[in-house]
N, C-alpha and C positions, 0 to 999 in steps of 0.2 A: 348527358347521355349522348353517346356517339351513334349516328344514324348508319345503317348499312348502306353500302353503295349498290345501286341497282346494277343488274347485269348490262352489258353492252346493248343487247337487243331491247331490254326495258327502257334504257336511257333514250334510244332512238324513238321508240314508240311513244314514250311520254312527251317528249318535245314536239315530235311530228303531230300528235293529235291535239295537244294543248294549244299549239300556236299556229297550226295548219301550215307548217313548213315542210317541204319535201323531205323524205327520208334520206336522199342523197346529199342534200345540203346539210342535213343534221349530222350525218355520218362524217362528212368533211370537216365540219366544225368540231366534232368530238375527237377527231384525229389531231391532237395538239392542244386541246382545252379540256379542262375538268368539266364534268356534268353540270355542276352548279353554275359555273361561269357561262356555259352555253345556254343553260335554262334562263338565266337572267338576261343574257343578250337577246334571246329569242322573245322574251316578254317585252323588253324595251323596243325591239324591232316592231312588234305588233302595235304597241302603244304610240310610237312615234312615226311609223312609215319608213324609217330608215333601214337598210338591209342589216340583217344580223351580223354579217361579216364585217361591216363598218364598225359596228359597236364593239365587236371582239378586237378589232384593231385598236380602238380608242382604249380598250381595257388594258392594253400593254403599258400605257402611260398614266392612267387615271384610275382613281377609286370610283365606285358606282355613283356616289353622290355628285361627283363632278361631272360624270357622264350625263346623269339625268338633268343637271343644270346646263350643260353644253347642248342638250337636246330640247332645251327651253321649257323644261317641266318646273312648275312650281309645285308645292305641296298639294294645292287645290286641283291644278290641272292634271297631275299624276293620278290622284285619287279618282277624279272623274273618268279619265281614260281607262284606269284599271277596272272600275265598276262596269263600264261599257264592255271591255274585253270579257270579263266574267259573265255578264249577262249573254253576250253573243256565244260564249262557250256553252253555257246552260241550254241555249237554243240548239246549237249544233249537236251536242251530246244527247239531249233528251227531249227536244221539241218544245221546251218552255217558251212562251212568248217573251221576246227580248225586253219590251217595255215593262211587262209585269215583273220579270226578273229584276231589271234595273231598279224599279221602285222599291222592292223588297231589300235589295243590296244596300240602297241608300238609306233605308231604315236601320241597317246594321245586322241583317240576317245573314248567316253564312250560306255558302253554296249548297251544302248538303241538306239543310233545312228546306231550301227552296226546292231542291230536287225531289225530296221525299214528300213535300206537301203537294207538288205538282203530280207526282205518282198517285197520291191518294185522291186528288181531284179527278184525275183521269178515270179512276176506278169507282169512285163513290159519288162524284158530282159536287161535293163540297168545295167551295172556292179555296184555292191555296193560300190566299191572303187571310181568310178566316181561320184556316188551319194553323198558320204560323203565329197568328195573334192570340189564339186560344191555348195552344200547347205551351207548357212550361218547360223550361230546360231541365227541371228536376225529375221529370217523368220521361222514361224511355219511349221511343217512337212506337215500338210494336205493341206494348200494353195500352199506350194512349189510343192508337188506332183501333184496337179491339174494344176498348172501353167506350170511346166516344163515337166511333163510326161503324162499329160491329164488323170490323175487318178480322178475318181469321189470321192468327199469326203465320200459319203456313202460306196463305195467299200473299201476305205482305213480304215474306222472305222470297217467294218465287217472283214477285213483281220487281224487287230489288235486283235480283240475279239476272232478270231478262233486260235490265236497262243499266248493266255495269258500265262504269266509266271506261272508255276505250283507251285512255292513257295510262291506266294502271297495269301492273304486270299481269300476264295471263296466269290464271289459276291452274295449278298442276294437279 
């Protein structure tokens, strides 16, 4: 299935917010490189501390695996750095405590589970760790929150809308 390409504004917004790189630098990088290439270079820049522009320069000659190796990443060090990046992003976007997010990421929980469990913790007081451990993948979040925590579906929808991921396209 082919993905649709985000608009130029959405591409800049996505990379800017996900990787905390200035919009000017993102625009300059997108002028001459595909969105996916810039997104990957921005991620590797965050994980390695090397400038995104240097990584895009390397990309002219090497595949991503060779670039990761040249940046001294092993599979283990890449995963560790990636988890830290994701935990920090959960903190920047939603206020989730970085160490708590990191612990759940290391257990294998995805970002959206951590975000939604944090949201429920903020509004109900039940610990997000307990929420992610109790909720099963087979049950949707809204019915689970209503059944277990007594959260009205309308409130849950409102809370999600109030904490929308800033890197996503603006809803029209």
